[in-house]
N, CA, C, O and the ligand as a Tripos MOL2 file, in Angstrom:
@<TRIPOS>MOLECULE
protein
  273   271    69     0     0
PROTEIN
NO_CHARGES

@<TRIPOS>ATOM
      1 N           5.8270   -9.9490  -21.0350 N.3       1 MET1
      2 CA          5.8550   -9.7580  -19.5870 C.3       1 MET1
      3 C           5.9500   -8.2750  -19.2470 C.2       1 MET1
      4 O           6.6710   -7.5190  -19.8980 O.2       1 MET1
      5 N           5.2420   -7.8910  -18.2610 N.am      2 LYS2
      6 CA          5.2440   -6.4830  -17.8790 C.3       2 LYS2
      7 C           6.3010   -6.2230  -16.8020 C.2       2 LYS2
      8 O           6.4640   -6.9860  -15.8500 O.2       2 LYS2
      9 N           6.9890   -5.1390  -16.9960 N.am      3 GLN3
     10 CA          7.9920   -4.8070  -15.9980 C.3       3 GLN3
     11 C           7.4290   -3.8140  -15.0050 C.2       3 GLN3
     12 O           6.9830   -2.7240  -15.3630 O.2       3 GLN3
     13 N           7.4600   -4.2130  -13.7780 N.am      4 GLU4
     14 CA          6.9290   -3.3110  -12.7730 C.3       4 GLU4
     15 C           8.0080   -2.8870  -11.8040 C.2       4 GLU4
     16 O           8.9770   -3.6030  -11.5510 O.2       4 GLU4
     17 N           7.8090   -1.7320  -11.2870 N.am      5 ASN5
     18 CA          8.8210   -1.1610  -10.4110 C.3       5 ASN5
     19 C           8.5130   -1.4540   -8.9470 C.2       5 ASN5
     20 O           8.4660   -0.5530   -8.1100 O.2       5 ASN5
     21 N           8.3110   -2.6840   -8.6720 N.am      6 GLU6
     22 CA          7.9430   -3.0020   -7.2980 C.3       6 GLU6
     23 C           9.1560   -3.1970   -6.4170 C.2       6 GLU6
     24 O           9.0500   -3.4760   -5.2230 O.2       6 GLU6
     25 N          10.2890   -3.0460   -7.0280 N.am      7 HIS7
     26 CA         11.5020   -3.2510   -6.2560 C.3       7 HIS7
     27 C          11.6910   -2.1390   -5.2270 C.2       7 HIS7
     28 O          12.2290   -2.3570   -4.1420 O.2       7 HIS7
     29 N          11.2430   -0.9670   -5.5880 N.am      8 GLU8
     30 CA         11.4450    0.1480   -4.6730 C.3       8 GLU8
     31 C          10.3040    0.2530   -3.6840 C.2       8 GLU8
     32 O           9.2510    0.8280   -3.9590 O.2       8 GLU8
     33 N          10.5490   -0.3110   -2.5520 N.am      9 VAL9
     34 CA          9.5430   -0.2470   -1.4980 C.3       9 VAL9
     35 C           9.7260    1.0580   -0.7420 C.2       9 VAL9
     36 O          10.8480    1.4210   -0.3890 O.2       9 VAL9
     37 N           8.6610    1.7460   -0.4990 N.am     10 PRO10
     38 CA          8.7860    2.9820    0.2860 C.3      10 PRO10
     39 C           9.2680    2.6850    1.6950 C.2      10 PRO10
     40 O           8.8220    1.7340    2.3370 O.2      10 PRO10
     41 N          10.1710    3.5060    2.1510 N.am     11 TRP11
     42 CA         10.7000    3.2950    3.4890 C.3      11 TRP11
     43 C           9.7590    3.8910    4.5200 C.2      11 TRP11
     44 O           9.1590    4.9480    4.3280 O.2      11 TRP11
     45 N           9.6620    3.1760    5.6040 N.am     12 ILE12
     46 CA          8.7670    3.6070    6.6670 C.3      12 ILE12
     47 C           9.5670    3.8200    7.9430 C.2      12 ILE12
     48 O          10.4480    3.0270    8.2780 O.2      12 ILE12
     49 N           9.2550    4.8890    8.6420 N.am     13 CYS13
     50 CA          9.9210    5.1420    9.9140 C.3      13 CYS13
     51 C           9.4120    4.1500   10.9590 C.2      13 CYS13
     52 O           8.2090    3.9550   11.1310 O.2      13 CYS13
     53 N          10.3680    3.5330   11.6500 N.am     14 ASP14
     54 CA          9.9960    2.5440   12.6550 C.3      14 ASP14
     55 C           9.1460    3.1600   13.7590 C.2      14 ASP14
     56 O           8.1970    2.5580   14.2610 O.2      14 ASP14
     57 N           9.5170    4.3550   14.1080 N.am     15 LYS15
     58 CA          8.8710    4.9960   15.2470 C.3      15 LYS15
     59 C           7.4600    5.4750   14.9140 C.2      15 LYS15
     60 O           6.5000    5.1920   15.6310 O.2      15 LYS15
     61 N           7.3640    6.2080   13.8060 N.am     16 CYS16
     62 CA          6.1030    6.9050   13.5280 C.3      16 CYS16
     63 C           5.2410    6.1850   12.4990 C.2      16 CYS16
     64 O           4.0770    6.5330   12.3040 O.2      16 CYS16
     65 N           5.8050    5.2000   11.8530 N.am     17 LYS17
     66 CA          5.0910    4.5280   10.7640 C.3      17 LYS17
     67 C           4.7370    5.5080    9.6470 C.2      17 LYS17
     68 O           3.7350    5.3660    8.9460 O.2      17 LYS17
     69 N           5.5870    6.4840    9.5200 N.am     18 GLU18
     70 CA          5.3770    7.4680    8.4560 C.3      18 GLU18
     71 C           6.2350    7.0960    7.2600 C.2      18 GLU18
     72 O           7.3230    6.5350    7.3950 O.2      18 GLU18
     73 N           5.7280    7.4180    6.1160 N.am     19 LYS19
     74 CA          6.5050    7.1660    4.9140 C.3      19 LYS19
     75 C           7.5970    8.2230    4.7940 C.2      19 LYS19
     76 O           7.3430    9.4200    4.9250 O.2      19 LYS19
     77 N           8.7880    7.7640    4.5490 N.am     20 LEU20
     78 CA          9.9050    8.7030    4.4750 C.3      20 LEU20
     79 C           9.8510    9.4950    3.1870 C.2      20 LEU20
     80 O           9.3930    9.0140    2.1500 O.2      20 LEU20
     81 N          10.3240   10.7040    3.2790 N.am     21 VAL21
     82 CA         10.3510   11.5470    2.0990 C.3      21 VAL21
     83 C          11.8020   11.9180    1.7910 C.2      21 VAL21
     84 O          12.6570   11.9760    2.6750 O.2      21 VAL21
     85 N          12.0390   12.1620    0.5230 N.am     22 LEU22
     86 CA         13.3610   12.5790    0.1050 C.3      22 LEU22
     87 C          13.5590   14.0410    0.4940 C.2      22 LEU22
     88 O          12.7740   14.9150    0.1260 O.2      22 LEU22
     89 N          14.6110   14.2740    1.2340 N.am     23 SER23
     90 CA         14.7910   15.6210    1.7480 C.3      23 SER23
     91 C          16.2610   15.9920    1.7430 C.2      23 SER23
     92 O          17.1340   15.1430    1.9270 O.2      23 SER23
     93 N          16.5180   17.2610    1.5330 N.am     24 LYS24
     94 CA         17.9110   17.7030    1.5330 C.3      24 LYS24
     95 C          18.4210   17.7930    2.9620 C.2      24 LYS24
     96 O          17.8150   18.4260    3.8260 O.2      24 LYS24
     97 N          19.5380   17.1470    3.1780 N.am     25 VAL25
     98 CA         20.0970   17.0880    4.5160 C.3      25 VAL25
     99 C          21.5590   17.4860    4.4490 C.2      25 VAL25
    100 O          22.2850   17.1100    3.5290 O.2      25 VAL25
    101 N          21.9670   18.2450    5.4320 N.am     26 LYS26
    102 CA         23.3820   18.6100    5.4800 C.3      26 LYS26
    103 C          24.1620   17.5280    6.2060 C.2      26 LYS26
    104 O          23.7900   17.1040    7.3000 O.2      26 LYS26
    105 N          25.2230   17.0980    5.5960 N.am     27 VAL27
    106 CA         26.0310   16.0480    6.2080 C.3      27 VAL27
    107 C          27.4880   16.4930    6.2520 C.2      27 VAL27
    108 O          27.9330   17.3530    5.4920 O.2      27 VAL27
    109 N          28.1950   15.8770    7.1590 N.am     28 THR28
    110 CA         29.6270   16.1230    7.2410 C.3      28 THR28
    111 C          30.3530   14.8630    6.8040 C.2      28 THR28
    112 O          30.1060   13.7760    7.3270 O.2      28 THR28
    113 N          31.2290   15.0180    5.8630 N.am     29 TYR29
    114 CA         31.9440   13.8590    5.3600 C.3      29 TYR29
    115 C          33.3890   14.2290    5.1230 C.2      29 TYR29
    116 O          33.7010   15.1210    4.3340 O.2      29 TYR29
    117 N          34.2600   13.5320    5.8150 N.am     30 LEU30
    118 CA         35.6910   13.7970    5.7100 C.3      30 LEU30
    119 C          36.0040   15.2700    5.9410 C.2      30 LEU30
    120 O          36.8310   15.8730    5.2570 O.2      30 LEU30
    121 N          35.3210   15.8150    6.9170 N.am     31 GLY31
    122 CA         35.6080   17.1870    7.3000 C.3      31 GLY31
    123 C          34.9490   18.2350    6.4280 C.2      31 GLY31
    124 O          35.0770   19.4320    6.6840 O.2      31 GLY31
    125 N          34.2550   17.7970    5.4120 N.am     32 GLY32
    126 CA         33.5930   18.7670    4.5430 C.3      32 GLY32
    127 C          32.1000   18.7110    4.7300 C.2      32 GLY32
    128 O          31.5420   17.7100    5.1790 O.2      32 GLY32
    129 N          31.4720   19.7950    4.3800 N.am     33 ASN33
    130 CA         30.0180   19.8340    4.4920 C.3      33 ASN33
    131 C          29.3660   19.6460    3.1300 C.2      33 ASN33
    132 O          29.7460   20.2790    2.1450 O.2      33 ASN33
    133 N          28.4140   18.7940    3.0980 N.am     34 PHE34
    134 CA         27.7140   18.5370    1.8480 C.3      34 PHE34
    135 C          26.2160   18.5770    2.0750 C.2      34 PHE34
    136 O          25.7190   18.3840    3.1850 O.2      34 PHE34
    137 N          25.5310   18.8300    1.0000 N.am     35 GLU35
    138 CA         24.0810   18.7450    1.0730 C.3      35 GLU35
    139 C          23.6500   17.6190    0.1540 C.2      35 GLU35
    140 O          23.8660   17.6570   -1.0570 O.2      35 GLU35
    141 N          23.0460   16.6370    0.7500 N.am     36 VAL36
    142 CA         22.6130   15.4980   -0.0500 C.3      36 VAL36
    143 C          21.1370   15.2280    0.2050 C.2      36 VAL36
    144 O          20.5490   15.6980    1.1790 O.2      36 VAL36
    145 N          20.5710   14.4640   -0.6940 N.am     37 GLU37
    146 CA         19.1760   14.1020   -0.4990 C.3      37 GLU37
    147 C          19.0900   12.7360    0.1450 C.2      37 GLU37
    148 O          19.6040   11.7500   -0.3820 O.2      37 GLU37
    149 N          18.4440   12.6910    1.2760 N.am     38 LEU38
    150 CA         18.3070   11.4300    1.9880 C.3      38 LEU38
    151 C          16.8540   11.2110    2.3530 C.2      38 LEU38
    152 O          16.0330   12.1280    2.3600 O.2      38 LEU38
    153 N          16.5770    9.9680    2.6520 N.am     39 MET39
    154 CA         15.2360    9.6440    3.0930 C.3      39 MET39
    155 C          15.0640   10.0840    4.5390 C.2      39 MET39
    156 O          15.8730    9.7690    5.4130 O.2      39 MET39
    157 N          13.9980   10.8130    4.7580 N.am     40 LYS40
    158 CA         13.8300   11.4030    6.0710 C.3      40 LYS40
    159 C          12.3830   11.3000    6.5120 C.2      40 LYS40
    160 O          11.4600   11.4140    5.7060 O.2      40 LYS40
    161 N          12.2040   11.0860    7.7790 N.am     41 CYS41
    162 CA         10.8580   11.0090    8.3190 C.3      41 CYS41
    163 C          10.3280   12.4120    8.5650 C.2      41 CYS41
    164 O          10.9470   13.1910    9.2900 O.2      41 CYS41
    165 N           9.2040   12.7370    7.9750 N.am     42 PRO42
    166 CA          8.6540   14.0880    8.1420 C.3      42 PRO42
    167 C           8.1480   14.3230    9.5560 C.2      42 PRO42
    168 O           7.9350   15.4610    9.9730 O.2      42 PRO42
    169 N           7.9630   13.2590   10.2690 N.am     43 GLN43
    170 CA          7.4030   13.3710   11.6050 C.3      43 GLN43
    171 C           8.4730   13.6790   12.6530 C.2      43 GLN43
    172 O           8.3910   14.6880   13.3540 O.2      43 GLN43
    173 N           9.4700   12.8100   12.7540 N.am     44 CYS44
    174 CA         10.4660   12.9650   13.8150 C.3      44 CYS44
    175 C          11.7990   13.4650   13.2730 C.2      44 CYS44
    176 O          12.7180   13.7570   14.0380 O.2      44 CYS44
    177 N          11.8980   13.5600   11.9600 N.am     45 GLY45
    178 CA         13.1310   14.0990   11.3980 C.3      45 GLY45
    179 C          14.2730   13.1110   11.3450 C.2      45 GLY45
    180 O          15.4090   13.4830   11.0490 O.2      45 GLY45
    181 N          13.9830   11.8620   11.6280 N.am     46 ASN46
    182 CA         14.9990   10.8350   11.5460 C.3      46 ASN46
    183 C          15.4800   10.6570   10.1110 C.2      46 ASN46
    184 O          14.6780   10.6120    9.1780 O.2      46 ASN46
    185 N          16.7660   10.5600    9.9480 N.am     47 VAL47
    186 CA         17.3140   10.3800    8.6120 C.3      47 VAL47
    187 C          17.7950    8.9530    8.4520 C.2      47 VAL47
    188 O          18.4900    8.4040    9.3070 O.2      47 VAL47
    189 N          17.4090    8.3750    7.3420 N.am     48 PHE48
    190 CA         17.7980    7.0010    7.0860 C.3      48 PHE48
    191 C          18.7900    6.9580    5.9360 C.2      48 PHE48
    192 O          18.5560    7.5210    4.8670 O.2      48 PHE48
    193 N          19.8900    6.2870    6.1770 N.am     49 ILE49
    194 CA         20.9080    6.1820    5.1460 C.3      49 ILE49
    195 C          20.9640    4.7510    4.6400 C.2      49 ILE49
    196 O          21.2070    3.8110    5.3970 O.2      49 ILE49
    197 N          20.7380    4.6110    3.3630 N.am     50 GLY50
    198 CA         20.7240    3.2850    2.7820 C.3      50 GLY50
    199 C          22.0990    2.6600    2.7590 C.2      50 GLY50
    200 O          23.1170    3.3500    2.6980 O.2      50 GLY50
    201 N          22.1120    1.3600    2.8090 N.am     51 GLU51
    202 CA         23.3830    0.6520    2.8040 C.3      51 GLU51
    203 C          24.1210    0.8310    1.4930 C.2      51 GLU51
    204 O          25.3460    0.7300    1.4190 O.2      51 GLU51
    205 N          23.3460    1.0950    0.4770 N.am     52 ASP52
    206 CA         23.9660    1.2020   -0.8330 C.3      52 ASP52
    207 C          24.6460    2.5420   -1.0250 C.2      52 ASP52
    208 O          25.3570    2.7690   -2.0040 O.2      52 ASP52
    209 N          24.4140    3.4050   -0.0860 N.am     53 LEU53
    210 CA         25.0740    4.7000   -0.1750 C.3      53 LEU53
    211 C          26.5680    4.5110    0.0920 C.2      53 LEU53
    212 O          26.9790    4.0190    1.1420 O.2      53 LEU53
    213 N          27.3460    4.9110   -0.8750 N.am     54 ALA54
    214 CA         28.7730    4.6230   -0.8180 C.3      54 ALA54
    215 C          29.4290    5.2290    0.4230 C.2      54 ALA54
    216 O          30.3370    4.6390    1.0090 O.2      54 ALA54
    217 N          28.9720    6.3720    0.8010 N.am     55 LEU55
    218 CA         29.5960    7.0370    1.9400 C.3      55 LEU55
    219 C          29.3240    6.2800    3.2310 C.2      55 LEU55
    220 O          30.1140    6.3040    4.1750 O.2      55 LEU55
    221 N          28.2040    5.6240    3.2390 N.am     56 GLY56
    222 CA         27.8640    4.7130    4.3250 C.3      56 GLY56
    223 C          28.0450    5.2720    5.7140 C.2      56 GLY56
    224 O          27.5250    6.3310    6.0640 O.2      56 GLY56
    225 N          28.7980    4.5240    6.4900 N.am     57 LYS57
    226 CA         28.8610    4.8410    7.9090 C.3      57 LYS57
    227 C          29.7110    6.0580    8.2030 C.2      57 LYS57
    228 O          29.6870    6.5840    9.3160 O.2      57 LYS57
    229 N          30.4490    6.5020    7.2320 N.am     58 MET58
    230 CA         31.3030    7.6510    7.4900 C.3      58 MET58
    231 C          30.5020    8.9410    7.4700 C.2      58 MET58
    232 O          30.9940   10.0110    7.8270 O.2      58 MET58
    233 N          29.2840    8.8100    7.0520 N.am     59 LEU59
    234 CA         28.4420    9.9930    6.9860 C.3      59 LEU59
    235 C          27.9670   10.3960    8.3730 C.2      59 LEU59
    236 O          27.4920    9.5740    9.1570 O.2      59 LEU59
    237 N          28.1050   11.6310    8.6390 N.am     60 GLU60
    238 CA         27.5340   12.1240    9.8820 C.3      60 GLU60
    239 C          26.4650   13.1300    9.5340 C.2      60 GLU60
    240 O          26.7260   14.1920    8.9690 O.2      60 GLU60
    241 N          25.3010   12.7740    9.8770 N.am     61 VAL61
    242 CA         24.1990   13.6600    9.5410 C.3      61 VAL61
    243 C          24.0030   14.6730   10.6510 C.2      61 VAL61
    244 O          23.8740   14.3360   11.8280 O.2      61 VAL61
    245 N          23.9870   15.8860   10.2430 N.am     62 GLU62
    246 CA         23.7420   16.9250   11.2310 C.3      62 GLU62
    247 C          22.2520   17.1030   11.3940 C.2      62 GLU62
    248 O          21.5360   17.5140   10.4810 O.2      62 GLU62
    249 N          21.8250   16.7830   12.5710 N.am     63 LYS63
    250 CA         20.3960   16.8440   12.7920 C.3      63 LYS63
    251 C          19.9830   18.1880   13.3750 C.2      63 LYS63
    252 O          20.7890   18.9220   13.9470 O.2      63 LYS63
    253 N          18.7660   18.4650   13.2170 N.am     64 GLY64
    254 CA         18.2120   19.6700   13.8250 C.3      64 GLY64
    255 C          18.6310   20.9400   13.1380 C.2      64 GLY64
    256 O          18.5800   22.0140   13.7380 O.2      64 GLY64
    257 N          19.0460   20.8420   11.8940 N.am     65 LEU65
    258 CA         19.4850   22.0470   11.2080 C.3      65 LEU65
    259 C          18.3130   22.8470   10.6810 C.2      65 LEU65
    260 O          18.3200   24.0780   10.6670 O.2      65 LEU65
    261 N          17.3270   22.1210   10.2590 N.am     66 GLU66
    262 CA         16.1890   22.8740    9.7620 C.3      66 GLU66
    263 C          15.1460   23.0500   10.8480 C.2      66 GLU66
    264 O          14.2320   22.2420   11.0140 O.2      66 GLU66
    265 N          15.3140   24.0970   11.5500 N.am     67 ASP67
    266 CA         14.3810   24.3810   12.6390 C.3      67 ASP67
    267 C          13.0800   24.9400   12.0920 C.2      67 ASP67
    268 O          13.0000   25.5610   11.0330 O.2      67 ASP67
    269 N          12.0700   24.6650   12.9040 N.am     68 LYS68
    270 CA         10.7900   25.1660   12.4350 C.3      68 LYS68
    271 C          10.3690   26.3650   13.2560 C.2      68 LYS68
    272 O           9.3060   26.9370   13.0140 O.2      68 LYS68
    273 ZN          9.6540    9.0840   12.4520 Zn       69 ZN69
@<TRIPOS>BOND
     1     1     2 1
     2     2     3 1
     3     3     4 2
     4     3     5 am
     5     5     6 1
     6     6     7 1
     7     7     8 2
     8     7     9 am
     9     9    10 1
    10    10    11 1
    11    11    12 2
    12    11    13 am
    13    13    14 1
    14    14    15 1
    15    15    16 2
    16    15    17 am
    17    17    18 1
    18    18    19 1
    19    19    20 2
    20    19    21 am
    21    21    22 1
    22    22    23 1
    23    23    24 2
    24    23    25 am
    25    25    26 1
    26    26    27 1
    27    27    28 2
    28    27    29 am
    29    29    30 1
    30    30    31 1
    31    31    32 2
    32    31    33 am
    33    33    34 1
    34    34    35 1
    35    35    36 2
    36    35    37 am
    37    37    38 1
    38    38    39 1
    39    39    40 2
    40    39    41 am
    41    41    42 1
    42    42    43 1
    43    43    44 2
    44    43    45 am
    45    45    46 1
    46    46    47 1
    47    47    48 2
    48    47    49 am
    49    49    50 1
    50    50    51 1
    51    51    52 2
    52    51    53 am
    53    53    54 1
    54    54    55 1
    55    55    56 2
    56    55    57 am
    57    57    58 1
    58    58    59 1
    59    59    60 2
    60    59    61 am
    61    61    62 1
    62    62    63 1
    63    63    64 2
    64    63    65 am
    65    65    66 1
    66    66    67 1
    67    67    68 2
    68    67    69 am
    69    69    70 1
    70    70    71 1
    71    71    72 2
    72    71    73 am
    73    73    74 1
    74    74    75 1
    75    75    76 2
    76    75    77 am
    77    77    78 1
    78    78    79 1
    79    79    80 2
    80    79    81 am
    81    81    82 1
    82    82    83 1
    83    83    84 2
    84    83    85 am
    85    85    86 1
    86    86    87 1
    87    87    88 2
    88    87    89 am
    89    89    90 1
    90    90    91 1
    91    91    92 2
    92    91    93 am
    93    93    94 1
    94    94    95 1
    95    95    96 2
    96    95    97 am
    97    97    98 1
    98    98    99 1
    99    99   100 2
   100    99   101 am
   101   101   102 1
   102   102   103 1
   103   103   104 2
   104   103   105 am
   105   105   106 1
   106   106   107 1
   107   107   108 2
   108   107   109 am
   109   109   110 1
   110   110   111 1
   111   111   112 2
   112   111   113 am
   113   113   114 1
   114   114   115 1
   115   115   116 2
   116   115   117 am
   117   117   118 1
   118   118   119 1
   119   119   120 2
   120   119   121 am
   121   121   122 1
   122   122   123 1
   123   123   124 2
   124   123   125 am
   125   125   126 1
   126   126   127 1
   127   127   128 2
   128   127   129 am
   129   129   130 1
   130   130   131 1
   131   131   132 2
   132   131   133 am
   133   133   134 1
   134   134   135 1
   135   135   136 2
   136   135   137 am
   137   137   138 1
   138   138   139 1
   139   139   140 2
   140   139   141 am
   141   141   142 1
   142   142   143 1
   143   143   144 2
   144   143   145 am
   145   145   146 1
   146   146   147 1
   147   147   148 2
   148   147   149 am
   149   149   150 1
   150   150   151 1
   151   151   152 2
   152   151   153 am
   153   153   154 1
   154   154   155 1
   155   155   156 2
   156   155   157 am
   157   157   158 1
   158   158   159 1
   159   159   160 2
   160   159   161 am
   161   161   162 1
   162   162   163 1
   163   163   164 2
   164   163   165 am
   165   165   166 1
   166   166   167 1
   167   167   168 2
   168   167   169 am
   169   169   170 1
   170   170   171 1
   171   171   172 2
   172   171   173 am
   173   173   174 1
   174   174   175 1
   175   175   176 2
   176   175   177 am
   177   177   178 1
   178   178   179 1
   179   179   180 2
   180   179   181 am
   181   181   182 1
   182   182   183 1
   183   183   184 2
   184   183   185 am
   185   185   186 1
   186   186   187 1
   187   187   188 2
   188   187   189 am
   189   189   190 1
   190   190   191 1
   191   191   192 2
   192   191   193 am
   193   193   194 1
   194   194   195 1
   195   195   196 2
   196   195   197 am
   197   197   198 1
   198   198   199 1
   199   199   200 2
   200   199   201 am
   201   201   202 1
   202   202   203 1
   203   203   204 2
   204   203   205 am
   205   205   206 1
   206   206   207 1
   207   207   208 2
   208   207   209 am
   209   209   210 1
   210   210   211 1
   211   211   212 2
   212   211   213 am
   213   213   214 1
   214   214   215 1
   215   215   216 2
   216   215   217 am
   217   217   218 1
   218   218   219 1
   219   219   220 2
   220   219   221 am
   221   221   222 1
   222   222   223 1
   223   223   224 2
   224   223   225 am
   225   225   226 1
   226   226   227 1
   227   227   228 2
   228   227   229 am
   229   229   230 1
   230   230   231 1
   231   231   232 2
   232   231   233 am
   233   233   234 1
   234   234   235 1
   235   235   236 2
   236   235   237 am
   237   237   238 1
   238   238   239 1
   239   239   240 2
   240   239   241 am
   241   241   242 1
   242   242   243 1
   243   243   244 2
   244   243   245 am
   245   245   246 1
   246   246   247 1
   247   247   248 2
   248   247   249 am
   249   249   250 1
   250   250   251 1
   251   251   252 2
   252   251   253 am
   253   253   254 1
   254   254   255 1
   255   255   256 2
   256   255   257 am
   257   257   258 1
   258   258   259 1
   259   259   260 2
   260   259   261 am
   261   261   262 1
   262   262   263 1
   263   263   264 2
   264   263   265 am
   265   265   266 1
   266   266   267 1
   267   267   268 2
   268   267   269 am
   269   269   270 1
   270   270   271 1
   271   271   272 2
@<TRIPOS>SUBSTRUCTURE
     1 MET1         2 RESIDUE 1 A MET
     2 LYS2         6 RESIDUE 1 A LYS
     3 GLN3        10 RESIDUE 1 A GLN
     4 GLU4        14 RESIDUE 1 A GLU
     5 ASN5        18 RESIDUE 1 A ASN
     6 GLU6        22 RESIDUE 1 A GLU
     7 HIS7        26 RESIDUE 1 A HIS
     8 GLU8        30 RESIDUE 1 A GLU
     9 VAL9        34 RESIDUE 1 A VAL
    10 PRO10       38 RESIDUE 1 A PRO
    11 TRP11       42 RESIDUE 1 A TRP
    12 ILE12       46 RESIDUE 1 A ILE
    13 CYS13       50 RESIDUE 1 A CYS
    14 ASP14       54 RESIDUE 1 A ASP
    15 LYS15       58 RESIDUE 1 A LYS
    16 CYS16       62 RESIDUE 1 A CYS
    17 LYS17       66 RESIDUE 1 A LYS
    18 GLU18       70 RESIDUE 1 A GLU
    19 LYS19       74 RESIDUE 1 A LYS
    20 LEU20       78 RESIDUE 1 A LEU
    21 VAL21       82 RESIDUE 1 A VAL
    22 LEU22       86 RESIDUE 1 A LEU
    23 SER23       90 RESIDUE 1 A SER
    24 LYS24       94 RESIDUE 1 A LYS
    25 VAL25       98 RESIDUE 1 A VAL
    26 LYS26      102 RESIDUE 1 A LYS
    27 VAL27      106 RESIDUE 1 A VAL
    28 THR28      110 RESIDUE 1 A THR
    29 TYR29      114 RESIDUE 1 A TYR
    30 LEU30      118 RESIDUE 1 A LEU
    31 GLY31      122 RESIDUE 1 A GLY
    32 GLY32      126 RESIDUE 1 A GLY
    33 ASN33      130 RESIDUE 1 A ASN
    34 PHE34      134 RESIDUE 1 A PHE
    35 GLU35      138 RESIDUE 1 A GLU
    36 VAL36      142 RESIDUE 1 A VAL
    37 GLU37      146 RESIDUE 1 A GLU
    38 LEU38      150 RESIDUE 1 A LEU
    39 MET39      154 RESIDUE 1 A MET
    40 LYS40      158 RESIDUE 1 A LYS
    41 CYS41      162 RESIDUE 1 A CYS
    42 PRO42      166 RESIDUE 1 A PRO
    43 GLN43      170 RESIDUE 1 A GLN
    44 CYS44      174 RESIDUE 1 A CYS
    45 GLY45      178 RESIDUE 1 A GLY
    46 ASN46      182 RESIDUE 1 A ASN
    47 VAL47      186 RESIDUE 1 A VAL
    48 PHE48      190 RESIDUE 1 A PHE
    49 ILE49      194 RESIDUE 1 A ILE
    50 GLY50      198 RESIDUE 1 A GLY
    51 GLU51      202 RESIDUE 1 A GLU
    52 ASP52      206 RESIDUE 1 A ASP
    53 LEU53      210 RESIDUE 1 A LEU
    54 ALA54      214 RESIDUE 1 A ALA
    55 LEU55      218 RESIDUE 1 A LEU
    56 GLY56      222 RESIDUE 1 A GLY
    57 LYS57      226 RESIDUE 1 A LYS
    58 MET58      230 RESIDUE 1 A MET
    59 LEU59      234 RESIDUE 1 A LEU
    60 GLU60      238 RESIDUE 1 A GLU
    61 VAL61      242 RESIDUE 1 A VAL
    62 GLU62      246 RESIDUE 1 A GLU
    63 LYS63      250 RESIDUE 1 A LYS
    64 GLY64      254 RESIDUE 1 A GLY
    65 LEU65      258 RESIDUE 1 A LEU
    66 GLU66      262 RESIDUE 1 A GLU
    67 ASP67      266 RESIDUE 1 A ASP
    68 LYS68      270 RESIDUE 1 A LYS
    69 ZN69       273 GROUP 0 **** ****
């Protein structure tokens, strides 16, 4: 039997229908600043946090940090 990696479905932004890309995002967690890689829409900059991410809802993503 062949093992395929179909479990990882690419995430799509609801708004733009764009495929999310892994991007470094600055987040605030428990008062500290961290840089983590999250799935992000290249179009609108929306950041998606997976449920499996342990930090979960306590994560506050600082948006608009990477200005163009
Ligand atoms: Zn988007």
